[in-house]
N, C-alpha and C positions, 0 to 999 in steps of 0.2 A: 504493499499499499505506499503510495507516495502522498504525504501530507500536502495539502493545498496551502498556498501562500495567502496572506491577507492582502498582498499588494495589488494585484490586478482589481479585485473587487472594490477595496477601500479607495484607491486612488481613482477608480473610474467614477465611484460615487462622489468623490470630492470634486471631480471635474463636472459631474452633472450637476452637483449643487451649485458650484460657481456659476456655470451656465444659466442655470434657473434665476440666481440673483442678478445677473447682468440682464436677462430678459425682463425681470419685474422692473429693475431699475429703468430700463428703456421705456417700459409702458408708462411709468409714473414720471417721465421727464418732462412732460408738458408744463408750460408756465403756471405756476400756482402762486401768483403774486398775492392772493388773498390769505395765504397760510401764515401763521405765526411761528412755525416750526423753524428751527435752525437749519441752515444748509447742510447737507449730508457731510461735507468736507469738514464742518465744525463740530459735528457731533462726537462725543466722547463717552468713554466708559471708565468706570474706576476699578482697578485691579489691585488686589491685595498682594504685597510683595514683602520680601524679607526687610525691605527699608521703609515699610509704611504703605499708605495707599497712594497709587499713582494714576493720574488721569491719561488716558491714551485715546488716540483716535479709534472710533469703532471699526474702521477699516484702513489700517495702516498700509501704505503704499511703497514706503522706502524703508526698510528694515535692515538693520545692521546687527549681526550675532558675534559674540565675542568668545565662544567656545564651541567644542565639537558636538555637545549635546544640543544646544540651541540651533546648530546648523541642521542636525539631524531632524529636529522637531519641525522646523521651518519647511524644509523640503518634503518630509513626510506629509505635511498639510497642505502641499501645493504652493507654497510660497517661496519664491526665489529672492534671498536677500540681495540687497544691492552691494553689501560689503560683508566680510567675514575675516577673522583672524585665522592663521594657519598654525596647524600643529607642528611639533618638532619632528617632521618627517620629511623624507626627500620629496615626496608627492605634494607637499603642501597641504591641500585639502585631503582628508582621508580617502585612501584609495578605494574603499568599498562603495562610495558614493558614485552614482552614474556621472561620466564625465559631461554629458550634455545638460545634466541638472546644475552642476557647478561652474560650466562655462559662462564667462561673463560677469561673475562675482568678483568685485574689487577685493584684493588682498590688502588688509588694513593692519598688517603686522603679526609678529608672533603672539601667541595666545596670552602670555603673561604680561607682555609689553606692548599693548596695542597702540598704534599711532593716532593719537587723538585729533591731530591736524587733518589727517587723511579721513578719518570718521566724520569730523565736521564738514569737510569739503564734499562729502556725499549728501548733505543736507537730509539726514534721516528723520522719520517721524517716529521711530521706536528703536530702542536698543535693547538687546536681550542678552543677559548674562547671569552670573551668580555672585553673591556676596563673598564666598570663600576665594573666588578668582579675582574679583575687581571691586571689592567693597571699598578699598582705599582710594578708589578712583571715581566713587559715585558722585561726589559733588561735580567734578569736572564734566563727567559724562552727562549727568542730568541737565547741565547747562546747554549741552548740544541738542538733546531730545529727550523725550519721556524714557526713563530707564527703568526696566522691569528686571528685577533681581530675584532669583530663588535663593535660599540660604545656603544650599550645598549643591554638589553634583554627584553623579554615580548611584549610589544606593536608592535615594528617593526619586529616580529618574521618572516613574510613572506620574507621581503627584506634580513633578516639575513640568512634565509635558502638558498636563492640564493648565497649568499658569501660562505656558506659552501659548496654548491654544486659545485661552481667554484673551490674552494681550493681542493676539492676532485676529481675534473675531471669528475663530474656526472651531467652536465648541462642537457644532454638529458633525463636522468632519472628523473631530478627534473622536467622537463616539464610534464612528464607523472603523477608524483604525483600530481602536481597543477591542472592539468586537470580533474584528477580523484576527487580530492577535490571539484572543481567546480561543478562537476556532482552530487556529493553527497549532497552539499548544496542545489542545485536545486530540487532534489528529496525530501529532508526534507521539504523545503518551500511548495512544491506542496502537499506532505502528510498532512501538517498541515492546509490546507485550502486555499493556494495561498497567494500572496503578500498583499493583503488588509486585510485579516483576520489576518495574521501573524503580520502585521504592529500595528494592534489594540490590540494586546496582550502585555502588559507591564510587562517586567521581571526585577527583581533585583537579584543580586548575593551578598550574604552576607558571609563574612568569620570571623569566630571566631578565634582569635589569642592569644595564650598564652603569657602574658607579654604586650599586647597592647590593644587598644580600638578596638571595633567592626568595621569591615570595610564593607561599602556599596560601592560596586565597581563602579567606574565611566565608561567613554567611551574610556579611553586610557590605556587599559591593554590588555593582551592576551585573556582572556574570553571574553572581550567586543567585540572584533574583530570577533569572531565566532558568537555571537549573532547578530551583525550587518549584517554579511553575509548572516545569514538566514533571516533577514529582520524583527526581533522582535522588538518591541517598548521597550523604556526605560523610567522609570518615571523621573519627572522633578529634583527629588533630585540628580540624577546622575550628573546633571550640576553644582551642588556645589562642586564636588570632587575636592580636591587640585591637580593641574596639570593634571586634568582629570583621576587621578588614583583612588583615593578613598575618600568617606566622612566618617570620623570616628566619631562614636557615643558611648555612654555609655548604659548600659543596660536600664536605665531610659528613654532613647530616641529611642528604637528600633522601636517603631511605625513609625518613620519616613521612615523605610525600607519597609513599606506596599506598595504592588503592586498586580497586577493580578496574578502573579506567583512569588515565591520566592525559588531560590536554595540556599542552605547554605553548607558550609564545615567548617571544624575545623583543625587548625594547633596547634599541641600540646595537653596537657591534657584538656578534655572537661571541667572540673571544673575551672582550673586555666585559661582557655580561656573565661570563662563566658558563655559558651554554656549552661550548665545545668541550671545555674541561670536565663538566659534569656528566654530560651525556656519554662521554667516553670512559667513564671511571667504572669499576667493579661494582660499586654500591649501586649505580643506576642500572647496570645490565643485570643485576641479581634481584631486582624488584619484580614481584609478581606480574605487575601490569606490563613491564617490558617483556618478560619471559612468555607472557600470553598474547603478545601482539596487540596489546589494548593501549597503546600510548599514540596520541596523535598531536602532531605539530600544527597549530593553528595561527592565523593572522593576527598579530597583536593590534593592528589598526582597528580591525573588525570586533574581535573579542573583548578588547580591554578599552580602547580609547574612543569608540563610536558612541555609545550611550544613547540609544534612541530605539524606536520602533522600527526603523528601516534596518538598523544594524541587527536588532533582535530577531527580525524575520529571517535574515539570512543566516544567523547563528542557529536557529531552530532547524533550519534545512541541513546545516553541516552536522548538527547533533544527530539528526535522523540517519544521515548517510554513513557517519562513522560508527554508531552504536549497532547498525544492522549489518555490518560487515561480517 
């Protein structure tokens, strides 16, 4: 059984909703000088954010996003930003995003050091980001355009998506996306043998990071939520993760990452991230997951950095393909 993706249905629905809205707007575009209502361009909505209530246009037209999650959210909802920061990867915008969707988006600097002058030059009417990334720049950003910040990124990605959707005026489209994701999750769980079999499959996510220890991901991060949605089991080591995020180990303790299945990704140079050293060691080769052929290398940009429903949909597809081999 091949799980269906939410993308065709959801985005087609998004397109139809947008088309319908444009048709209604055209029908109501006749001169209505007797009306006391404000022009559509002046209509606003109030969005609750990590920095307090923020008034934004009901239909923002020039959106700038300052992190990967916000870029995923906007594109998933059918909104192409006029500007976006780039991740610290060779591809700039993350490589799992369709090239035609990111084409024409102005690069406004590295994620943690956005170019405020470049942002202002785009004359945005909405800026999307998070407090953990750019809280220290909120005053400057809010002088450029209404700035909607979530508190954090990663683990609360589903709640953040709803904030993004509200700010973009895309709540109906967001519901379609969420419903499609829920269907896809159910399809994958069923394809993997049902809830009981899936729960008995313990999965670890390991990330090799240049300049840091090896991370065994816990239960409070983006990828963990997707594994939990499918119903996959997690080894006891994940309960030791600091703040639920990750339990960090040296190559000499990589055997602590053993599980029924291991997915692993690499951020940076494989040698500097200790991936080459670790995966060539006896400890790694003697782990049950390795001996049983249940270890899978995955794209770090997709599995760790993407953070959104477009990324999640692709991850679900890869989970299904890997775990049914």
